[in-house]
VEXDREN-2710 file (C-alpha; in Angstrom, 1 decimal):
% VEXDREN-2710
k/r/px/py/pz
1/UNK/126.5/59.9/41.8
2/UNK/128.9/58.2/43.9
3/UNK/126.8/55.7/45.8
4/UNK/126.8/57.5/48.9
5/UNK/123.9/59.9/50.4
6/UNK/123.4/63.2/52.1
7/UNK/122.7/61.0/55.6
8/UNK/125.6/59.0/54.9
9/UNK/128.1/62.4/54.4
10/UNK/126.2/64.5/57.8
11/UNK/126.7/60.6/59.8
12/UNK/131.0/60.3/58.5
13/UNK/131.1/64.0/59.4
14/UNK/129.6/63.8/62.8
15/UNK/131.6/60.9/63.6
16/UNK/135.1/61.6/61.9
17/UNK/138.2/63.8/63.5
18/UNK/139.1/64.4/60.3
19/UNK/137.8/66.8/57.5
20/UNK/135.3/65.3/55.4
21/UNK/135.0/65.5/51.2
22/UNK/131.9/66.0/49.6
23/UNK/132.7/63.8/46.4
24/UNK/130.2/64.4/44.0
25/UNK/129.2/66.4/40.7
26/UNK/129.0/70.0/42.3
27/UNK/127.8/72.4/39.6
28/UNK/125.7/74.9/41.5
29/UNK/126.0/77.3/44.2
30/UNK/122.9/75.9/46.0
31/UNK/125.4/72.3/46.3
32/UNK/127.4/74.2/48.3
33/UNK/125.1/75.5/50.7
34/UNK/124.0/71.6/50.9
35/UNK/127.6/70.6/52.2
36/UNK/127.9/73.0/54.5
37/UNK/124.4/71.6/55.8
38/UNK/125.7/68.0/55.3
39/UNK/128.7/69.0/57.6
40/UNK/131.0/68.6/54.7
41/UNK/135.1/70.4/55.3
42/UNK/135.9/70.5/51.2
43/UNK/134.1/69.8/47.9
44/UNK/134.6/68.3/44.9
45/UNK/135.1/70.6/41.3
46/UNK/135.6/68.8/38.5
47/UNK/137.1/71.1/36.0
48/UNK/136.4/69.1/33.0
49/UNK/132.5/69.7/33.3
50/UNK/132.3/73.2/34.3
51/UNK/132.9/76.5/32.5
52/UNK/135.9/78.7/33.4
53/UNK/134.2/81.5/34.8
54/UNK/131.3/79.0/36.5
55/UNK/134.4/77.4/37.8
56/UNK/135.7/80.3/39.4
57/UNK/132.4/81.4/40.9
58/UNK/131.9/78.2/42.6
59/UNK/135.8/77.8/43.7
60/UNK/135.5/81.6/45.3
61/UNK/131.9/80.5/46.8
62/UNK/132.8/77.0/48.9
63/UNK/135.8/79.7/50.3
64/UNK/133.7/82.2/51.3
65/UNK/131.4/79.2/53.1
66/UNK/134.1/77.6/55.1
67/UNK/134.5/74.8/52.3
68/UNK/138.2/73.6/50.5
69/UNK/137.4/73.4/46.9
70/UNK/139.5/70.5/45.6
71/UNK/139.8/71.3/42.0
72/UNK/139.9/68.3/39.9
73/UNK/142.0/67.9/36.3
74/UNK/142.6/65.5/33.9
75/UNK/143.9/67.4/31.1
76/UNK/146.3/70.1/30.1
77/UNK/143.3/71.8/29.0
78/UNK/141.3/72.0/32.6
79/UNK/145.3/73.2/33.8
80/UNK/144.7/76.3/31.8
81/UNK/141.3/76.5/33.1
82/UNK/142.2/76.6/36.7
83/UNK/145.6/78.6/36.3
84/UNK/143.8/81.7/37.1
85/UNK/142.2/80.9/40.7
86/UNK/144.9/80.3/43.8
87/UNK/143.8/76.7/44.7
88/UNK/145.9/75.2/48.0
89/UNK/144.6/71.6/46.7
90/UNK/144.4/70.2/43.2
91/UNK/143.2/67.2/42.3
92/UNK/144.8/64.9/38.7
93/UNK/142.2/62.3/37.9
94/UNK/144.1/59.7/36.2
95/UNK/141.2/58.6/34.2
96/UNK/138.8/60.9/32.4
97/UNK/135.5/61.0/33.9
98/UNK/133.7/62.4/30.9
99/UNK/133.9/58.9/29.5
100/UNK/133.2/57.4/32.9
101/UNK/136.3/55.5/32.8
102/UNK/135.9/52.9/35.5
103/UNK/139.2/50.5/35.3
104/UNK/142.5/50.0/33.6
105/UNK/143.8/53.1/33.8
106/UNK/147.5/53.9/36.0
107/UNK/148.7/56.9/37.4
108/UNK/150.4/58.4/34.4
109/UNK/148.3/61.1/34.0
110/UNK/150.0/62.2/37.8
111/UNK/153.3/61.8/36.2
112/UNK/152.5/64.1/32.9
113/UNK/150.7/66.9/34.2
114/UNK/151.8/67.2/38.3
115/UNK/154.8/69.0/37.1
116/UNK/152.9/71.7/35.5
117/UNK/151.4/72.6/38.6
118/UNK/152.0/75.9/40.8
119/UNK/154.5/75.4/43.5
120/UNK/153.0/75.0/47.0
121/UNK/150.0/73.7/46.0
122/UNK/148.8/70.3/47.6
123/UNK/148.4/67.6/45.0
124/UNK/145.8/64.2/45.4
125/UNK/145.9/61.5/42.6
126/UNK/143.1/60.4/42.5
127/UNK/141.6/57.1/40.7
128/UNK/143.8/54.3/39.0
129/UNK/145.4/53.3/42.3
130/UNK/145.6/49.6/42.2
131/UNK/148.5/48.5/44.2
132/UNK/151.7/50.3/46.6
133/UNK/153.8/50.8/43.7
134/UNK/150.7/53.2/41.8
135/UNK/151.2/55.4/45.4
136/UNK/154.6/55.4/45.1
137/UNK/154.6/56.5/41.3
138/UNK/152.2/59.0/42.3
139/UNK/154.3/60.5/45.2
140/UNK/157.0/60.8/43.1
141/UNK/155.3/62.7/40.5
142/UNK/154.4/65.4/43.2
143/UNK/151.2/64.2/44.8
144/UNK/150.8/64.6/48.7
145/UNK/147.5/62.2/49.0
146/UNK/146.0/59.8/46.8
147/UNK/142.0/58.8/46.6
148/UNK/141.3/55.1/46.0
149/UNK/138.2/53.6/46.1
150/UNK/137.5/50.6/43.7
151/UNK/141.0/49.1/44.9
152/UNK/140.3/49.1/48.6
153/UNK/136.3/47.9/47.5
154/UNK/137.3/45.2/45.6
155/UNK/140.2/43.2/47.9
156/UNK/139.8/40.3/49.5
157/UNK/140.6/42.1/52.9
158/UNK/140.2/45.9/52.3
159/UNK/141.4/47.2/55.8
160/UNK/145.1/45.1/54.6
161/UNK/144.9/47.4/51.0
162/UNK/144.0/50.6/53.0
163/UNK/147.0/50.1/55.5
164/UNK/149.2/48.9/52.2
165/UNK/148.6/52.0/50.4
166/UNK/148.4/54.5/53.3
167/UNK/152.1/53.1/54.3
168/UNK/153.0/53.4/50.7
169/UNK/152.1/56.9/50.7
170/UNK/153.6/58.3/54.6
171/UNK/157.1/56.7/53.2
172/UNK/156.9/60.0/50.7
173/UNK/156.3/62.4/53.4
END
């Protein structure tokens, strides 16, 4: 759904020395097993797209399979849906995935919600990261990482854009 493929994920997982996230619309247990077969270390579970009990089962099943669930929220309603889960990773999507927003967002959602997450959870600010200042804002709000795609892909020099964003988050760690 995000422009990748099973083959691409497999190739990356075989060559990367870091954990690999399967960023897809995971809604069935079978997709978790596929993720393991592809070599993924983690899977994205989008709270706004999954019913509360199903989300709990998918989270538990992912952990049993050795996958780290990155559970994504966008709203306080999503936060209430995941409060009962013991998570080590929570992503805050600055865009509303249900509206299929693709640009124009800011890190304001991370700034609004991060302070309400349990202590000790690792926060990933997702989407709407356009420049080092956005990274600094997300980090100031409590994010330990940012998930960036569009800004790097559209940059005149993608490698330089990556470096500038990475340098901005390193200053907060």
